[in-house]
DOVEXDO-610575 format. One line per 8 residues: number of its first residue (from 1); their letters; for each residue x, y, z of C-alpha. Coordinates in Angstrom, 3 decimals, padded with zeros to 6 digits, always signed. Example, Ala and Ser with C-alpha at 12.3 -4.5 7.8 and 13.67 -1.06 7.14 Angstrom:
REM residues 2
1> as> +012.300 -004.500 +007.800  +013.670 -001.060 +007.140
***
This chain:
REM residues 68
1> mpvltrfa> -006.876 +028.571 -126.813  -003.274 +029.346 -125.911  -000.613 +026.679 -126.159  +000.849 +025.814 -122.771  +004.553 +026.383 -123.089  +005.766 +027.593 -119.704  +003.978 +025.756 -116.920  +007.018 +025.907 -114.676
9> dtefwsde> +006.193 +029.566 -114.014  +002.415 +029.097 -113.716  +000.775 +027.684 -110.612  -002.741 +027.451 -112.049  -004.179 +027.759 -115.549  -007.813 +027.488 -116.592  -009.939 +027.983 -119.670  -012.946 +026.527 -121.470
17> yrgrpiav> -012.939 +024.078 -124.339  -016.181 +023.453 -126.215  -018.083 +024.918 -123.290  -016.481 +022.701 -120.649  -014.168 +024.099 -117.984  -010.617 +022.736 -117.938  -007.732 +023.571 -115.639  -004.194 +022.527 -114.804
25> lnrdgrlh> -002.610 +022.908 -111.369  +001.177 +022.897 -111.061  +002.061 +021.318 -107.736  +005.804 +020.942 -107.219  +006.395 +020.576 -110.947  +003.707 +017.906 -111.391  +000.653 +018.930 -113.415  -002.756 +017.859 -112.140
33> vyldhvlq> -005.763 +018.206 -114.440  -009.326 +019.309 -113.758  -012.255 +018.619 -116.066  -015.638 +020.211 -115.317  -014.140 +021.543 -112.036  -013.332 +017.979 -110.911  -009.760 +016.861 -110.169  -009.068 +013.828 -112.341
41> pnmvfdrg> -007.591 +011.142 -110.088  -004.313 +009.472 -111.034  -003.765 +011.825 -113.970  -000.491 +013.689 -113.399  +001.655 +015.050 -116.207  +005.180 +016.405 -116.600  +004.421 +018.664 -119.570  +001.629 +021.191 -120.086
49> qdalawli> +001.120 +020.092 -123.680  +000.453 +016.524 -122.540  -002.024 +017.664 -119.886  -003.893 +019.859 -122.351  -003.936 +017.143 -125.026  -005.419 +014.656 -122.537  -008.155 +017.114 -121.527  -009.029 +017.908 -125.129
57> rrieqgip> -009.186 +014.202 -126.070  -011.566 +013.508 -123.190  -013.880 +016.313 -124.288  -013.776 +015.406 -127.984  -014.582 +011.777 -127.120  -017.534 +012.919 -124.999  -016.145 +011.313 -121.852  -017.456 +012.765 -118.580
65> arvn> -015.202 +013.821 -115.731  -014.110 +011.041 -113.355  -015.274 +011.600 -109.816  -013.546 +008.703 -108.055
***
């Protein structure tokens, strides 16, 4: 999996981690995360590395995507 280093130039990034889809949407410099194709509410990051780390932790802990 590539390390996210330049999110300022990327509007949308997606991949799979351990078989689960993950994505990050850059909206006006704020990074919104998607887990299992579901936008995770109230989870907005400034740095791509932080967004990716949060997604990976959720998957490794076996936590399902939040839907509300």
